[in-house]
C-alpha positions in Angstrom: -34.1 -53.5 -4.7 -32.3 -50.1 -4.9 -28.6 -50.2 -4.5 -28.7 -47.6 -1.8 -31.1 -49.7 0.3 -28.9 -52.7 -0.4 -25.8 -50.8 0.9 -27.6 -49.9 4.1 -28.5 -53.6 4.6 -25.4 -55.3 3.5 -22.7 -53.0 5.1 -24.0 -53.3 8.7 -24.2 -57.1 8.3 -20.7 -57.3 6.9 -19.4 -55.1 9.7 -21.0 -57.2 12.3 -19.6 -60.4 10.8 -16.1 -59.0 10.6 -16.3 -57.7 14.3 -17.4 -61.1 15.5 -14.7 -62.9 13.5 -12.1 -60.5 15.0 -13.2 -61.2 18.6 -13.3 -65.0 18.0 -10.1 -65.4 16.0 -7.7 -62.7 17.1 -5.0 -63.4 19.6 -5.4 -61.8 22.9 -2.2 -61.7 24.9 -2.2 -58.6 27.2 0.9 -58.1 29.3 1.8 -55.5 32.0 3.1 -52.9 29.5 0.1 -53.2 27.2 -2.5 -52.5 29.9 -0.7 -49.5 31.4 -1.8 -45.9 30.6 1.0 -45.5 28.1 1.7 -48.3 25.7 5.4 -47.4 25.5 6.1 -49.2 28.8 7.1 -46.1 30.8 5.2 -45.2 33.9 3.9 -41.7 33.9 5.6 -39.1 36.1 2.9 -38.1 38.5 2.0 -34.4 38.5 3.7 -33.9 35.1 1.5 -35.8 32.7 0.4 -32.6 30.9 3.0 -30.3 29.5 2.2 -27.0 28.0 1.5 -27.3 24.3 2.2 -24.5 21.9 -0.8 -23.2 19.9 1.5 -22.7 16.9 1.5 -26.4 16.2 -2.3 -26.2 15.7 -1.8 -23.2 13.4 0.7 -25.0 11.2 -1.7 -28.0 11.0 -4.6 -25.7 9.9 -2.3 -24.0 7.4 -1.3 -27.4 6.0 -4.9 -28.4 5.6 -5.8 -25.1 3.8 -2.9 -25.3 1.4 -3.3 -29.0 0.9 -6.9 -28.3 -0.1 -5.7 -25.6 -2.4 -3.5 -28.1 -4.2 -6.4 -30.5 -4.3 -8.5 -27.9 -6.0 -5.7 -27.1 -8.5 -5.8 -30.5 -10.1 -9.4 -30.6 -11.3 -9.1 -27.0 -12.5 -6.0 -27.8 -14.6 -7.8 -30.8 -16.1 -10.9 -28.9 -17.0 -9.4 -25.5 -17.7 -10.3 -25.8 -21.4 -14.0 -26.4 -20.5 -14.4 -23.6 -17.9 -13.2 -20.9 -20.2 -11.9 -17.5 -19.0 -14.5 -17.1 -16.4 -13.5 -20.2 -14.5 -9.8 -19.2 -14.9 -10.3 -15.8 -13.3 -12.4 -17.2 -10.5 -9.5 -19.6 -9.7 -7.0 -16.8 -10.0 -9.0 -14.7 -7.5 -9.3 -17.7 -5.1 -5.5 -18.4 -5.2 -4.7 -14.7 -4.8 -6.8 -14.5 -1.7 -5.1 -17.6 -0.3 -1.7 -16.2 -1.2 -2.4 -12.8 0.4 -3.5 -14.6 3.6 -0.3 -16.6 3.7 1.8 -13.5 3.1 -0.1 -11.8 6.0 0.6 -14.7 8.3 4.3 -14.7 7.5 4.4 -10.9 8.0 2.6 -11.0 11.3 5.1 -13.6 12.6 2.5 -16.3 13.2 4.8 -19.0 11.8 7.9 -18.3 14.0 8.4 -21.1 16.5 11.0 -19.4 18.8 9.8 -19.3 22.3 10.8 -16.1 24.1 10.5 -17.9 27.5 13.4 -20.2 26.6 15.9 -17.4 26.3 18.5 -17.4 29.2 18.9 -13.7 29.3 16.6 -11.6 27.2 19.0 -8.6 27.3 21.8 -10.5 25.7 19.9 -12.8 23.4 17.7 -10.9 20.9 15.2 -13.0 18.9 14.6 -11.8 15.4 11.3 -10.1 14.8 9.2 -10.7 11.8 9.2 -8.0 9.2 6.0 -6.0 8.9 4.7 -6.1 5.4 1.5 -4.0 6.0 
């Protein structure tokens, strides 16, 4: 029997066995705080359950993923740099240059500044710094 077929047979059976064992052997002690909407024990304030969420947090998360993947791609390149010769080296340099230029553009356009202009008490007296324009 092929190992791939074996995996598609054994893994679902193992998952089913483990789920049944969990239901049978795990302790179930729900109390009033565990069954509320929020497990922290606090009752929600009605009408205020959703607060405005800044889109900049999503932007930082996406940037983290992009540059985390960039670091992930640097390791195999550095290990096999002797084998990929100068062509692979220049392709990697172009890739990292494009990513670096994109990051510099995001910094220059002010996309990473988290100051909220609505939180200023008086906009005439409090001046928020503007991002320098690079392009």
